[in-house]
Every structure is written in C-alpha cells, then in structure tokens.
Residue, then its C-alpha position, 0 to 999 in steps of 0.5 A: m805490368i811488372y811484379l813486386w814483393s816487399c820483404d826485409r833482409r831476412r826474408f831476402v837471405d831466405f829466398i836467396a839461399n833457398r832459392a824457394p818461389l814465391s806464392e801468389v800471396d806474396v807478389r803483387s802486380a803493379d803498371t808503374i812504383e808509385s810512392i815507394s815508402l822504404q824504411g831501414d832495411d825494407i826491401l822491394l824486389v821488381w820482376q818483369e815477369s811473374p816469379v810465382g812458382i819459378f825461382t827468379l833473381p829479381r830485376a831490380v831490388i829497391v832499397a831506402e835512400e839512406s841504406m844503399s852503400d849499407f845494402l850493397a855491402w851487406v849483400s857483398t858478405y851475405f851473397r858471396h855465391i852471387r857476385p858482383f850482385t849488381a850485374h845480375c840485379r840492378v840495386l836502386t832507392p826509390s827516388f831513382a826507380q820512379l825516374f825510369t819508371p814512367p807510366i806507359s800504355s800498353l805497346s803493342i808490337p806487331d809479330m814480324g817474324s816472317a819479315h826479319i827472317g826474309l831480311i836476314l836471309a835476303e842478306g845472307i844470300s847477297y853476302s853469298i857472291g854467286r853461291a845462292d844455294l841455301n842448302r850449301l850457306p852455313l846458319s853462322a853466315f846468317a847470325r853475322t849478318l846486320s840485320f840479325a842483330f837488328t832483329e835480335s835487338a828489337k826482340r829483347f827490346a820487346r821483351m823489356 
C-alpha cells in the first residue's frame, strides 16, 4: 500500500515550509501507481506509510516528463535547507515510476525475531574463543556479526 498526494508547486512549498501534517481528505491510498497524468507544475508525492497527522518527507516525488530538470533547479532554489533534495527523496517521472511499481500481491514474511536473535547470539559466542559467558561479552560483539547485518537487511527489506 502506498499513499499519494497531488499538489502544485505552491502547495508543495507550503507543505515543506510549514512542516504541516496532511489530512485524510488530502491523501489517498493505492496499491500501484497507474495511469499517472501530470502536466506542467503538477506534483505527485508518494509515501510508504500514511503521512496523515504527522509531517514526513515523501519517499518519492513524481513530476511531469518534461519538467524534471526545471523541478530540480526549482527545488535547489527554494529548499536550501534540504540539500541535496534527491538524497532525501527520489524524484521520478511517471514513466520511470511505473517501471518500478509493478502490482504485487501482499507479501507475508513470517516473524522470525527469535530465530534471528538465536543466530546472532550463536555467532557472537562462537567468536568469543573460550569466553562463552554472555555477561562478559559486549553488545558490540554481537552487532559486528554477519548474521546481525543480514537480520537488519531482512527487517529493512520487509518494511519496503
């Protein structure tokens, strides 16, 4: 599920400058981005989680095909405090956005929290070389394991 808000440049400036949360009336939810038709200064903001009631920068901004370079120049002029803007938010055209948002069925990843913790603990203890007392091992010993990195990646992928 993605959340969309259509606006023009003036409303976009107000949204960023005032850091005002959006209302339920403004935001619509959708499963995919289909048949986007943007003209001139039209902007479509995209979030992964609902922005209703709390200010968050959008995950992506979709602008008209012909106005990409103009939009990027405009953003760098008006939003000097968010530099570079593309580091905080993806800027896409409708055709490019549709390439990366194919319809997908709801993905169900089972909760593997206990298994992940067990794997991290086992790897951390195996590196301890004779110091198998968990009370003596620092947390950094577990945070530096490969299984910790894999677990963090899996959690972040599940949120995408």
